[in-house]
PyMOL commands that place a pseudoatom at each C-alpha (Angstrom):
pseudoatom trace, name=CA, resn=MET, resi=1, chain=A, elem=C, hetatm=0, pos=[167.563, 109.430, 100.315]
pseudoatom trace, name=CA, resn=ARG, resi=2, chain=A, elem=C, hetatm=0, pos=[170.940, 108.049, 101.388]
pseudoatom trace, name=CA, resn=ARG, resi=3, chain=A, elem=C, hetatm=0, pos=[170.905, 104.561, 102.879]
pseudoatom trace, name=CA, resn=HIS, resi=4, chain=A, elem=C, hetatm=0, pos=[172.332, 105.619, 106.224]
pseudoatom trace, name=CA, resn=VAL, resi=5, chain=A, elem=C, hetatm=0, pos=[169.516, 108.151, 106.696]
pseudoatom trace, name=CA, resn=GLU, resi=6, chain=A, elem=C, hetatm=0, pos=[166.943, 105.492, 105.817]
pseudoatom trace, name=CA, resn=ALA, resi=7, chain=A, elem=C, hetatm=0, pos=[168.443, 103.143, 108.405]
pseudoatom trace, name=CA, resn=VAL, resi=8, chain=A, elem=C, hetatm=0, pos=[168.470, 105.771, 111.144]
pseudoatom trace, name=CA, resn=LEU, resi=9, chain=A, elem=C, hetatm=0, pos=[164.885, 106.746, 110.315]
pseudoatom trace, name=CA, resn=LEU, resi=10, chain=A, elem=C, hetatm=0, pos=[163.784, 103.135, 110.661]
pseudoatom trace, name=CA, resn=LEU, resi=11, chain=A, elem=C, hetatm=0, pos=[165.533, 102.858, 114.026]
pseudoatom trace, name=CA, resn=LEU, resi=12, chain=A, elem=C, hetatm=0, pos=[164.064, 106.124, 115.273]
pseudoatom trace, name=CA, resn=VAL, resi=13, chain=A, elem=C, hetatm=0, pos=[160.519, 105.397, 114.112]
pseudoatom trace, name=CA, resn=GLY, resi=14, chain=A, elem=C, hetatm=0, pos=[160.651, 101.912, 115.614]
pseudoatom trace, name=CA, resn=GLY, resi=15, chain=A, elem=C, hetatm=0, pos=[162.067, 103.228, 118.873]
pseudoatom trace, name=CA, resn=THR, resi=16, chain=A, elem=C, hetatm=0, pos=[159.482, 106.008, 118.956]
pseudoatom trace, name=CA, resn=LEU, resi=17, chain=A, elem=C, hetatm=0, pos=[156.609, 103.528, 118.583]
pseudoatom trace, name=CA, resn=ILE, resi=18, chain=A, elem=C, hetatm=0, pos=[157.902, 101.387, 121.445]
pseudoatom trace, name=CA, resn=LYS, resi=19, chain=A, elem=C, hetatm=0, pos=[158.541, 104.449, 123.629]
pseudoatom trace, name=CA, resn=LEU, resi=20, chain=A, elem=C, hetatm=0, pos=[155.020, 105.773, 123.014]
pseudoatom trace, name=CA, resn=VAL, resi=21, chain=A, elem=C, hetatm=0, pos=[153.509, 102.443, 124.059]
pseudoatom trace, name=CA, resn=ALA, resi=22, chain=A, elem=C, hetatm=0, pos=[155.762, 102.146, 127.123]
pseudoatom trace, name=CA, resn=THR, resi=23, chain=A, elem=C, hetatm=0, pos=[154.909, 105.650, 128.350]
pseudoatom trace, name=CA, resn=GLY, resi=24, chain=A, elem=C, hetatm=0, pos=[151.238, 105.593, 127.328]
pseudoatom trace, name=CA, resn=GLY, resi=25, chain=A, elem=C, hetatm=0, pos=[151.822, 108.453, 124.909]
pseudoatom trace, name=CA, resn=TYR, resi=26, chain=A, elem=C, hetatm=0, pos=[150.289, 106.425, 122.080]
pseudoatom trace, name=CA, resn=LEU, resi=27, chain=A, elem=C, hetatm=0, pos=[146.874, 107.078, 123.639]
pseudoatom trace, name=CA, resn=ARG, resi=28, chain=A, elem=C, hetatm=0, pos=[147.120, 110.603, 122.213]
pseudoatom trace, name=CA, resn=TYR, resi=29, chain=A, elem=C, hetatm=0, pos=[146.846, 109.111, 118.743]
pseudoatom trace, name=CA, resn=VAL, resi=30, chain=A, elem=C, hetatm=0, pos=[145.095, 105.715, 118.699]
pseudoatom trace, name=CA, resn=ARG, resi=31, chain=A, elem=C, hetatm=0, pos=[142.852, 103.416, 120.722]
pseudoatom trace, name=CA, resn=PRO, resi=32, chain=A, elem=C, hetatm=0, pos=[144.353, 101.190, 123.466]
pseudoatom trace, name=CA, resn=ALA, resi=33, chain=A, elem=C, hetatm=0, pos=[143.703, 98.061, 121.403]
pseudoatom trace, name=CA, resn=MET, resi=34, chain=A, elem=C, hetatm=0, pos=[146.356, 99.216, 118.938]
pseudoatom trace, name=CA, resn=ALA, resi=35, chain=A, elem=C, hetatm=0, pos=[149.209, 98.809, 121.457]
pseudoatom trace, name=CA, resn=PRO, resi=36, chain=A, elem=C, hetatm=0, pos=[150.259, 95.240, 120.467]
pseudoatom trace, name=CA, resn=LEU, resi=37, chain=A, elem=C, hetatm=0, pos=[150.315, 96.177, 116.786]
pseudoatom trace, name=CA, resn=LEU, resi=38, chain=A, elem=C, hetatm=0, pos=[152.439, 99.241, 117.519]
pseudoatom trace, name=CA, resn=VAL, resi=39, chain=A, elem=C, hetatm=0, pos=[154.939, 97.204, 119.530]
pseudoatom trace, name=CA, resn=CYS, resi=40, chain=A, elem=C, hetatm=0, pos=[155.224, 94.585, 116.778]
pseudoatom trace, name=CA, resn=SER, resi=41, chain=A, elem=C, hetatm=0, pos=[155.666, 97.310, 114.168]
pseudoatom trace, name=CA, resn=GLY, resi=42, chain=A, elem=C, hetatm=0, pos=[158.334, 98.990, 116.280]
pseudoatom trace, name=CA, resn=VAL, resi=43, chain=A, elem=C, hetatm=0, pos=[160.280, 95.759, 116.722]
pseudoatom trace, name=CA, resn=VAL, resi=44, chain=A, elem=C, hetatm=0, pos=[160.164, 95.016, 112.983]
pseudoatom trace, name=CA, resn=LEU, resi=45, chain=A, elem=C, hetatm=0, pos=[161.318, 98.538, 112.083]
pseudoatom trace, name=CA, resn=ILE, resi=46, chain=A, elem=C, hetatm=0, pos=[164.200, 98.367, 114.557]
pseudoatom trace, name=CA, resn=ALA, resi=47, chain=A, elem=C, hetatm=0, pos=[165.270, 94.981, 113.213]
pseudoatom trace, name=CA, resn=VAL, resi=48, chain=A, elem=C, hetatm=0, pos=[165.173, 96.189, 109.607]
pseudoatom trace, name=CA, resn=GLY, resi=49, chain=A, elem=C, hetatm=0, pos=[166.952, 99.417, 110.509]
pseudoatom trace, name=CA, resn=ALA, resi=50, chain=A, elem=C, hetatm=0, pos=[169.672, 97.592, 112.439]
pseudoatom trace, name=CA, resn=GLY, resi=51, chain=A, elem=C, hetatm=0, pos=[170.227, 95.214, 109.530]
pseudoatom trace, name=CA, resn=SER, resi=52, chain=A, elem=C, hetatm=0, pos=[170.432, 98.106, 107.082]
pseudoatom trace, name=CA, resn=PHE, resi=53, chain=A, elem=C, hetatm=0, pos=[172.838, 99.971, 109.332]
pseudoatom trace, name=CA, resn=ALA, resi=54, chain=A, elem=C, hetatm=0, pos=[175.103, 96.931, 109.571]
pseudoatom trace, name=CA, resn=ARG, resi=55, chain=A, elem=C, hetatm=0, pos=[175.223, 96.644, 105.778]
pseudoatom trace, name=CA, resn=ILE, resi=56, chain=A, elem=C, hetatm=0, pos=[175.940, 100.361, 105.444]
pseudoatom trace, name=CA, resn=ARG, resi=57, chain=A, elem=C, hetatm=0, pos=[178.870, 100.145, 107.857]
pseudoatom trace, name=CA, resn=ARG, resi=58, chain=A, elem=C, hetatm=0, pos=[180.221, 97.178, 105.935]
pseudoatom trace, name=CA, resn=ASP, resi=59, chain=A, elem=C, hetatm=0, pos=[179.916, 99.037, 102.623]
pseudoatom trace, name=CA, resn=HIS, resi=60, chain=A, elem=C, hetatm=0, pos=[181.261, 102.330, 104.087]
pseudoatom trace, name=CA, resn=ALA, resi=61, chain=A, elem=C, hetatm=0, pos=[178.337, 104.304, 102.646]
pseudoatom trace, name=CA, resn=HIS, resi=62, chain=A, elem=C, hetatm=0, pos=[178.200, 108.050, 103.260]
pseudoatom trace, name=CA, resn=GLY, resi=63, chain=A, elem=C, hetatm=0, pos=[175.403, 110.562, 102.934]
pseudoatom trace, name=CA, resn=GLY, resi=64, chain=A, elem=C, hetatm=0, pos=[174.892, 114.296, 102.774]
pseudoatom trace, name=CA, resn=PRO, resi=65, chain=A, elem=C, hetatm=0, pos=[173.582, 116.533, 105.540]
pseudoatom trace, name=CA, resn=VAL, resi=66, chain=A, elem=C, hetatm=0, pos=[170.219, 117.323, 103.892]
pseudoatom trace, name=CA, resn=GLY, resi=67, chain=A, elem=C, hetatm=0, pos=[168.774, 113.879, 104.554]
pseudoatom trace, name=CA, resn=TRP, resi=68, chain=A, elem=C, hetatm=0, pos=[169.244, 114.313, 108.274]
pseudoatom trace, name=CA, resn=LEU, resi=69, chain=A, elem=C, hetatm=0, pos=[166.570, 117.029, 108.242]
pseudoatom trace, name=CA, resn=LEU, resi=70, chain=A, elem=C, hetatm=0, pos=[164.050, 114.214, 107.839]
pseudoatom trace, name=CA, resn=LEU, resi=71, chain=A, elem=C, hetatm=0, pos=[164.823, 113.198, 111.413]
pseudoatom trace, name=CA, resn=VAL, resi=72, chain=A, elem=C, hetatm=0, pos=[163.480, 116.481, 112.804]
pseudoatom trace, name=CA, resn=PRO, resi=73, chain=A, elem=C, hetatm=0, pos=[159.751, 115.460, 112.925]
pseudoatom trace, name=CA, resn=ILE, resi=74, chain=A, elem=C, hetatm=0, pos=[160.617, 112.249, 114.792]
pseudoatom trace, name=CA, resn=LEU, resi=75, chain=A, elem=C, hetatm=0, pos=[162.746, 114.126, 117.310]
pseudoatom trace, name=CA, resn=LEU, resi=76, chain=A, elem=C, hetatm=0, pos=[159.951, 116.664, 117.842]
pseudoatom trace, name=CA, resn=ILE, resi=77, chain=A, elem=C, hetatm=0, pos=[157.471, 113.892, 118.660]
pseudoatom trace, name=CA, resn=LEU, resi=78, chain=A, elem=C, hetatm=0, pos=[159.926, 112.468, 121.189]
pseudoatom trace, name=CA, resn=VAL, resi=79, chain=A, elem=C, hetatm=0, pos=[160.742, 115.813, 122.819]
pseudoatom trace, name=CA, resn=ALA, resi=80, chain=A, elem=C, hetatm=0, pos=[157.429, 117.693, 122.526]
pseudoatom trace, name=CA, resn=PRO, resi=81, chain=A, elem=C, hetatm=0, pos=[154.461, 115.470, 121.632]
pseudoatom trace, name=CA, resn=PRO, resi=82, chain=A, elem=C, hetatm=0, pos=[151.463, 117.324, 120.201]
pseudoatom trace, name=CA, resn=PRO, resi=83, chain=A, elem=C, hetatm=0, pos=[148.429, 117.887, 122.444]
pseudoatom trace, name=CA, resn=THR, resi=84, chain=A, elem=C, hetatm=0, pos=[145.291, 115.818, 122.196]
pseudoatom trace, name=CA, resn=VAL, resi=85, chain=A, elem=C, hetatm=0, pos=[142.371, 116.974, 120.086]
pseudoatom trace, name=CA, resn=ASP, resi=86, chain=A, elem=C, hetatm=0, pos=[140.236, 118.896, 122.576]
pseudoatom trace, name=CA, resn=THR, resi=87, chain=A, elem=C, hetatm=0, pos=[138.442, 122.259, 122.560]
pseudoatom trace, name=CA, resn=PHE, resi=88, chain=A, elem=C, hetatm=0, pos=[139.718, 123.245, 119.120]
pseudoatom trace, name=CA, resn=GLY, resi=89, chain=A, elem=C, hetatm=0, pos=[138.269, 120.130, 117.522]
pseudoatom trace, name=CA, resn=ALA, resi=90, chain=A, elem=C, hetatm=0, pos=[135.119, 120.064, 119.656]
pseudoatom trace, name=CA, resn=ALA, resi=91, chain=A, elem=C, hetatm=0, pos=[134.248, 123.658, 118.768]
pseudoatom trace, name=CA, resn=ARG, resi=92, chain=A, elem=C, hetatm=0, pos=[134.277, 122.799, 115.071]
pseudoatom trace, name=CA, resn=SER, resi=93, chain=A, elem=C, hetatm=0, pos=[132.381, 119.517, 115.134]
pseudoatom trace, name=CA, resn=GLY, resi=94, chain=A, elem=C, hetatm=0, pos=[128.838, 118.661, 116.088]
pseudoatom trace, name=CA, resn=THR, resi=95, chain=A, elem=C, hetatm=0, pos=[128.109, 116.168, 118.832]
pseudoatom trace, name=CA, resn=ALA, resi=96, chain=A, elem=C, hetatm=0, pos=[128.000, 112.554, 117.682]
pseudoatom trace, name=CA, resn=VAL, resi=97, chain=A, elem=C, hetatm=0, pos=[126.257, 109.838, 119.691]
pseudoatom trace, name=CA, resn=SER, resi=98, chain=A, elem=C, hetatm=0, pos=[125.558, 106.537, 117.976]
pseudoatom trace, name=CA, resn=ARG, resi=99, chain=A, elem=C, hetatm=0, pos=[122.301, 104.714, 118.589]
pseudoatom trace, name=CA, resn=PRO, resi=100, chain=A, elem=C, hetatm=0, pos=[123.020, 101.540, 120.606]
pseudoatom trace, name=CA, resn=THR, resi=101, chain=A, elem=C, hetatm=0, pos=[122.188, 98.229, 118.967]
pseudoatom trace, name=CA, resn=GLY, resi=102, chain=A, elem=C, hetatm=0, pos=[121.054, 96.358, 122.093]
pseudoatom trace, name=CA, resn=ARG, resi=103, chain=A, elem=C, hetatm=0, pos=[119.741, 96.868, 125.601]
pseudoatom trace, name=CA, resn=PHE, resi=104, chain=A, elem=C, hetatm=0, pos=[121.562, 99.084, 128.044]
pseudoatom trace, name=CA, resn=ALA, resi=105, chain=A, elem=C, hetatm=0, pos=[123.561, 97.225, 130.656]
pseudoatom trace, name=CA, resn=PRO, resi=106, chain=A, elem=C, hetatm=0, pos=[122.638, 97.820, 134.324]
pseudoatom trace, name=CA, resn=LEU, resi=107, chain=A, elem=C, hetatm=0, pos=[124.396, 100.798, 135.873]
pseudoatom trace, name=CA, resn=PRO, resi=108, chain=A, elem=C, hetatm=0, pos=[127.319, 100.118, 138.217]
pseudoatom trace, name=CA, resn=SER, resi=109, chain=A, elem=C, hetatm=0, pos=[126.123, 99.586, 141.791]
pseudoatom trace, name=CA, resn=THR, resi=110, chain=A, elem=C, hetatm=0, pos=[128.366, 102.320, 143.209]
pseudoatom trace, name=CA, resn=ASP, resi=111, chain=A, elem=C, hetatm=0, pos=[126.950, 105.733, 144.065]
pseudoatom trace, name=CA, resn=PRO, resi=112, chain=A, elem=C, hetatm=0, pos=[127.503, 107.800, 142.056]
pseudoatom trace, name=CA, resn=ALA, resi=113, chain=A, elem=C, hetatm=0, pos=[127.657, 105.468, 139.066]
pseudoatom trace, name=CA, resn=PRO, resi=114, chain=A, elem=C, hetatm=0, pos=[130.704, 106.212, 136.879]
pseudoatom trace, name=CA, resn=LEU, resi=115, chain=A, elem=C, hetatm=0, pos=[129.782, 106.459, 133.200]
pseudoatom trace, name=CA, resn=THR, resi=116, chain=A, elem=C, hetatm=0, pos=[131.504, 107.574, 130.045]
pseudoatom trace, name=CA, resn=LEU, resi=117, chain=A, elem=C, hetatm=0, pos=[129.986, 110.616, 128.390]
pseudoatom trace, name=CA, resn=THR, resi=118, chain=A, elem=C, hetatm=0, pos=[129.118, 108.417, 125.424]
pseudoatom trace, name=CA, resn=ASP, resi=119, chain=A, elem=C, hetatm=0, pos=[127.179, 105.986, 127.623]
pseudoatom trace, name=CA, resn=TYR, resi=120, chain=A, elem=C, hetatm=0, pos=[125.373, 108.760, 129.491]
pseudoatom trace, name=CA, resn=ALA, resi=121, chain=A, elem=C, hetatm=0, pos=[124.414, 110.561, 126.276]
pseudoatom trace, name=CA, resn=ALA, resi=122, chain=A, elem=C, hetatm=0, pos=[123.141, 107.361, 124.652]
pseudoatom trace, name=CA, resn=ARG, resi=123, chain=A, elem=C, hetatm=0, pos=[121.076, 106.452, 127.720]
pseudoatom trace, name=CA, resn=ALA, resi=124, chain=A, elem=C, hetatm=0, pos=[119.676, 109.990, 127.921]
pseudoatom trace, name=CA, resn=LEU, resi=125, chain=A, elem=C, hetatm=0, pos=[118.847, 110.360, 124.227]
pseudoatom trace, name=CA, resn=TYR, resi=126, chain=A, elem=C, hetatm=0, pos=[117.932, 106.862, 123.061]
pseudoatom trace, name=CA, resn=GLY, resi=127, chain=A, elem=C, hetatm=0, pos=[116.885, 105.313, 126.365]
pseudoatom trace, name=CA, resn=HIS, resi=128, chain=A, elem=C, hetatm=0, pos=[114.935, 108.447, 127.349]
pseudoatom trace, name=CA, resn=GLY, resi=129, chain=A, elem=C, hetatm=0, pos=[116.728, 108.412, 130.692]
pseudoatom trace, name=CA, resn=SER, resi=130, chain=A, elem=C, hetatm=0, pos=[114.899, 105.303, 131.897]
pseudoatom trace, name=CA, resn=THR, resi=131, chain=A, elem=C, hetatm=0, pos=[118.091, 103.803, 133.367]
pseudoatom trace, name=CA, resn=LEU, resi=132, chain=A, elem=C, hetatm=0, pos=[119.229, 107.124, 134.847]
pseudoatom trace, name=CA, resn=ARG, resi=133, chain=A, elem=C, hetatm=0, pos=[116.237, 108.650, 136.621]
pseudoatom trace, name=CA, resn=THR, resi=134, chain=A, elem=C, hetatm=0, pos=[116.850, 107.304, 140.124]
pseudoatom trace, name=CA, resn=ARG, resi=135, chain=A, elem=C, hetatm=0, pos=[120.631, 107.443, 140.143]
pseudoatom trace, name=CA, resn=ARG, resi=136, chain=A, elem=C, hetatm=0, pos=[123.467, 109.895, 140.537]
pseudoatom trace, name=CA, resn=VAL, resi=137, chain=A, elem=C, hetatm=0, pos=[126.164, 109.601, 137.893]
pseudoatom trace, name=CA, resn=LEU, resi=138, chain=A, elem=C, hetatm=0, pos=[129.836, 110.543, 137.726]
pseudoatom trace, name=CA, resn=LEU, resi=139, chain=A, elem=C, hetatm=0, pos=[131.108, 111.947, 134.425]
pseudoatom trace, name=CA, resn=THR, resi=140, chain=A, elem=C, hetatm=0, pos=[134.569, 113.194, 133.486]
pseudoatom trace, name=CA, resn=GLY, resi=141, chain=A, elem=C, hetatm=0, pos=[135.372, 115.489, 130.577]
pseudoatom trace, name=CA, resn=PHE, resi=142, chain=A, elem=C, hetatm=0, pos=[136.704, 118.867, 129.559]
pseudoatom trace, name=CA, resn=VAL, resi=143, chain=A, elem=C, hetatm=0, pos=[134.799, 122.128, 129.358]
pseudoatom trace, name=CA, resn=THR, resi=144, chain=A, elem=C, hetatm=0, pos=[133.645, 123.629, 126.074]
pseudoatom trace, name=CA, resn=ARG, resi=145, chain=A, elem=C, hetatm=0, pos=[131.326, 126.565, 125.455]
pseudoatom trace, name=CA, resn=GLY, resi=146, chain=A, elem=C, hetatm=0, pos=[128.544, 127.225, 123.016]
pseudoatom trace, name=CA, resn=ALA, resi=147, chain=A, elem=C, hetatm=0, pos=[126.432, 130.377, 123.027]
pseudoatom trace, name=CA, resn=PRO, resi=148, chain=A, elem=C, hetatm=0, pos=[126.672, 132.621, 126.121]
pseudoatom trace, name=CA, resn=GLY, resi=149, chain=A, elem=C, hetatm=0, pos=[125.457, 130.658, 129.133]
pseudoatom trace, name=CA, resn=GLN, resi=150, chain=A, elem=C, hetatm=0, pos=[125.915, 127.282, 127.452]
pseudoatom trace, name=CA, resn=GLU, resi=151, chain=A, elem=C, hetatm=0, pos=[128.645, 125.177, 129.044]
pseudoatom trace, name=CA, resn=TYR, resi=152, chain=A, elem=C, hetatm=0, pos=[129.284, 121.595, 128.015]
pseudoatom trace, name=CA, resn=LEU, resi=153, chain=A, elem=C, hetatm=0, pos=[131.156, 118.673, 129.470]
pseudoatom trace, name=CA, resn=THR, resi=154, chain=A, elem=C, hetatm=0, pos=[132.839, 117.142, 126.444]
pseudoatom trace, name=CA, resn=ARG, resi=155, chain=A, elem=C, hetatm=0, pos=[134.879, 114.121, 125.486]
pseudoatom trace, name=CA, resn=MET, resi=156, chain=A, elem=C, hetatm=0, pos=[136.396, 113.242, 122.122]
pseudoatom trace, name=CA, resn=VAL, resi=157, chain=A, elem=C, hetatm=0, pos=[135.552, 109.772, 120.795]
pseudoatom trace, name=CA, resn=ILE, resi=158, chain=A, elem=C, hetatm=0, pos=[137.772, 107.948, 118.330]
pseudoatom trace, name=CA, resn=THR, resi=159, chain=A, elem=C, hetatm=0, pos=[136.999, 104.939, 116.155]
pseudoatom trace, name=CA, resn=CYS, resi=160, chain=A, elem=C, hetatm=0, pos=[140.561, 104.224, 115.086]
pseudoatom trace, name=CA, resn=CYS, resi=161, chain=A, elem=C, hetatm=0, pos=[142.845, 107.206, 115.646]
pseudoatom trace, name=CA, resn=ALA, resi=162, chain=A, elem=C, hetatm=0, pos=[142.850, 110.894, 116.567]
pseudoatom trace, name=CA, resn=ALA, resi=163, chain=A, elem=C, hetatm=0, pos=[142.259, 111.850, 112.938]
pseudoatom trace, name=CA, resn=ASP, resi=164, chain=A, elem=C, hetatm=0, pos=[138.637, 110.626, 113.166]
pseudoatom trace, name=CA, resn=ALA, resi=165, chain=A, elem=C, hetatm=0, pos=[137.962, 112.109, 116.621]
pseudoatom trace, name=CA, resn=ARG, resi=166, chain=A, elem=C, hetatm=0, pos=[134.499, 113.577, 117.143]
pseudoatom trace, name=CA, resn=PRO, resi=167, chain=A, elem=C, hetatm=0, pos=[132.976, 115.160, 120.252]
pseudoatom trace, name=CA, resn=VAL, resi=168, chain=A, elem=C, hetatm=0, pos=[130.268, 113.946, 122.579]
pseudoatom trace, name=CA, resn=LYS, resi=169, chain=A, elem=C, hetatm=0, pos=[128.757, 116.866, 124.478]
pseudoatom trace, name=CA, resn=VAL, resi=170, chain=A, elem=C, hetatm=0, pos=[126.601, 117.020, 127.598]
pseudoatom trace, name=CA, resn=ARG, resi=171, chain=A, elem=C, hetatm=0, pos=[125.196, 120.400, 128.579]
pseudoatom trace, name=CA, resn=MET, resi=172, chain=A, elem=C, hetatm=0, pos=[125.685, 121.242, 132.249]
pseudoatom trace, name=CA, resn=ALA, resi=173, chain=A, elem=C, hetatm=0, pos=[122.775, 122.723, 134.191]
pseudoatom trace, name=CA, resn=GLY, resi=174, chain=A, elem=C, hetatm=0, pos=[122.264, 123.287, 137.909]
pseudoatom trace, name=CA, resn=ARG, resi=175, chain=A, elem=C, hetatm=0, pos=[125.314, 124.074, 140.051]
pseudoatom trace, name=CA, resn=ILE, resi=176, chain=A, elem=C, hetatm=0, pos=[127.611, 125.138, 137.259]
pseudoatom trace, name=CA, resn=PRO, resi=177, chain=A, elem=C, hetatm=0, pos=[131.058, 126.408, 138.286]
pseudoatom trace, name=CA, resn=ALA, resi=178, chain=A, elem=C, hetatm=0, pos=[131.213, 130.185, 138.025]
pseudoatom trace, name=CA, resn=ASP, resi=179, chain=A, elem=C, hetatm=0, pos=[134.823, 130.348, 136.840]
pseudoatom trace, name=CA, resn=LEU, resi=180, chain=A, elem=C, hetatm=0, pos=[134.855, 127.643, 134.207]
pseudoatom trace, name=CA, resn=ALA, resi=181, chain=A, elem=C, hetatm=0, pos=[137.859, 127.775, 131.917]
pseudoatom trace, name=CA, resn=ALA, resi=182, chain=A, elem=C, hetatm=0, pos=[137.676, 126.194, 128.484]
pseudoatom trace, name=CA, resn=ASP, resi=183, chain=A, elem=C, hetatm=0, pos=[139.743, 123.006, 128.315]
pseudoatom trace, name=CA, resn=ALA, resi=184, chain=A, elem=C, hetatm=0, pos=[139.577, 122.516, 132.104]
pseudoatom trace, name=CA, resn=TRP, resi=185, chain=A, elem=C, hetatm=0, pos=[138.971, 118.881, 133.024]
pseudoatom trace, name=CA, resn=LEU, resi=186, chain=A, elem=C, hetatm=0, pos=[136.186, 118.243, 135.531]
pseudoatom trace, name=CA, resn=SER, resi=187, chain=A, elem=C, hetatm=0, pos=[134.828, 115.269, 137.395]
pseudoatom trace, name=CA, resn=VAL, resi=188, chain=A, elem=C, hetatm=0, pos=[131.109, 116.000, 137.766]
pseudoatom trace, name=CA, resn=ILE, resi=189, chain=A, elem=C, hetatm=0, pos=[128.437, 114.352, 139.907]
pseudoatom trace, name=CA, resn=GLY, resi=190, chain=A, elem=C, hetatm=0, pos=[124.918, 114.948, 138.685]
pseudoatom trace, name=CA, resn=ARG, resi=191, chain=A, elem=C, hetatm=0, pos=[121.480, 113.621, 137.852]
pseudoatom trace, name=CA, resn=TYR, resi=192, chain=A, elem=C, hetatm=0, pos=[119.672, 113.039, 134.607]
pseudoatom trace, name=CA, resn=ASP, resi=193, chain=A, elem=C, hetatm=0, pos=[117.896, 116.085, 133.171]
pseudoatom trace, name=CA, resn=SER, resi=194, chain=A, elem=C, hetatm=0, pos=[115.302, 115.390, 130.475]
pseudoatom trace, name=CA, resn=HIS, resi=195, chain=A, elem=C, hetatm=0, pos=[115.998, 118.591, 128.517]
pseudoatom trace, name=CA, resn=THR, resi=196, chain=A, elem=C, hetatm=0, pos=[117.910, 118.464, 125.236]
pseudoatom trace, name=CA, resn=ASP, resi=197, chain=A, elem=C, hetatm=0, pos=[119.363, 121.021, 122.827]
pseudoatom trace, name=CA, resn=ALA, resi=198, chain=A, elem=C, hetatm=0, pos=[120.107, 120.860, 119.120]
pseudoatom trace, name=CA, resn=ASP, resi=199, chain=A, elem=C, hetatm=0, pos=[123.789, 121.234, 118.347]
pseudoatom trace, name=CA, resn=PRO, resi=200, chain=A, elem=C, hetatm=0, pos=[123.966, 124.206, 115.927]
pseudoatom trace, name=CA, resn=LEU, resi=201, chain=A, elem=C, hetatm=0, pos=[126.805, 122.536, 114.031]
pseudoatom trace, name=CA, resn=ASN, resi=202, chain=A, elem=C, hetatm=0, pos=[124.851, 119.447, 112.943]
pseudoatom trace, name=CA, resn=THR, resi=203, chain=A, elem=C, hetatm=0, pos=[121.404, 119.598, 114.685]
pseudoatom trace, name=CA, resn=ASN, resi=204, chain=A, elem=C, hetatm=0, pos=[122.115, 116.404, 116.666]
pseudoatom trace, name=CA, resn=ARG, resi=205, chain=A, elem=C, hetatm=0, pos=[120.592, 116.399, 120.140]
pseudoatom trace, name=CA, resn=ILE, resi=206, chain=A, elem=C, hetatm=0, pos=[122.681, 117.250, 123.207]
pseudoatom trace, name=CA, resn=PRO, resi=207, chain=A, elem=C, hetatm=0, pos=[121.457, 115.852, 126.549]
pseudoatom trace, name=CA, resn=TYR, resi=208, chain=A, elem=C, hetatm=0, pos=[121.538, 117.745, 129.832]
pseudoatom trace, name=CA, resn=LEU, resi=209, chain=A, elem=C, hetatm=0, pos=[123.054, 116.892, 133.200]
pseudoatom trace, name=CA, resn=ASP, resi=210, chain=A, elem=C, hetatm=0, pos=[121.836, 118.482, 136.431]
pseudoatom trace, name=CA, resn=VAL, resi=211, chain=A, elem=C, hetatm=0, pos=[125.155, 119.211, 138.143]
pseudoatom trace, name=CA, resn=LEU, resi=212, chain=A, elem=C, hetatm=0, pos=[125.203, 118.536, 141.892]
pseudoatom trace, name=CA, resn=SER, resi=213, chain=A, elem=C, hetatm=0, pos=[128.939, 118.920, 142.528]
pseudoatom trace, name=CA, resn=TYR, resi=214, chain=A, elem=C, hetatm=0, pos=[132.213, 118.984, 140.671]
pseudoatom trace, name=CA, resn=ARG, resi=215, chain=A, elem=C, hetatm=0, pos=[135.963, 119.018, 141.147]
pseudoatom trace, name=CA, resn=ARG, resi=216, chain=A, elem=C, hetatm=0, pos=[138.827, 119.892, 138.871]
pseudoatom trace, name=CA, resn=VAL, resi=217, chain=A, elem=C, hetatm=0, pos=[140.976, 116.966, 137.790]
pseudoatom trace, name=CA, resn=ALA, resi=218, chain=A, elem=C, hetatm=0, pos=[144.061, 116.441, 135.678]
pseudoatom trace, name=CA, resn=ALA, resi=219, chain=A, elem=C, hetatm=0, pos=[143.621, 115.319, 132.095]
pseudoatom trace, name=CA, resn=PRO, resi=220, chain=A, elem=C, hetatm=0, pos=[143.455, 111.504, 132.085]
pseudoatom trace, name=CA, resn=SER, resi=221, chain=A, elem=C, hetatm=0, pos=[146.197, 109.432, 130.520]
pseudoatom trace, name=CA, resn=GLN, resi=222, chain=A, elem=C, hetatm=0, pos=[143.563, 108.097, 128.126]
pseudoatom trace, name=CA, resn=PRO, resi=223, chain=A, elem=C, hetatm=0, pos=[141.836, 111.302, 126.974]
pseudoatom trace, name=CA, resn=TYR, resi=224, chain=A, elem=C, hetatm=0, pos=[139.620, 109.712, 124.327]
pseudoatom trace, name=CA, resn=GLU, resi=225, chain=A, elem=C, hetatm=0, pos=[136.612, 107.434, 124.709]
for i in range(1, 225): cmd.bond("trace and resi %d" % i, "trace and resi %d" % (i + 1))
show_as sticks, trace
zoom trace
């Protein structure tokens, strides 16, 4: 690769990292805790690229047109970022809820109590619903479908980045919307339901939620848990 293409790539990659952090777009790929590392990496890449570019201008280096094709993926990320891993990934992976290592924290005092799907599923499966029985909860996720009549509220969970995303599913019972569209994001108020299903993809248990009400919402800026 010609030196001028290398320098421009460094500048573009560094600028892309900083832009993704500034706009929140990085949340499509990694956890929020990675933001400082991404910014530092972007600054270093820009500094190295700028230094390389200055040396190239001084040496009057020239390159061919083929190397510039390597810029296309970076430009595509800037112009049209890929979607988050949602229904496509959830439909091909079994639900995954880790067993908590300690006691469950008290629920928020608000009514309904806002919970992540991961927290609700863990409390329902491993806490046997003991912290949920007398409370209404508020969950947010996107719709996925199993067998006919099986609708799930789902959220993808990542450990490090989108490449390791896995779904957490909660089956909706009760007042289920009649016109549910796959991938639609919902904010659902409901109560604990003691029923569970086995996910056919990995036999892990899927908890239920007795749906009391719901509303459609936009996809959150931080789509992963």
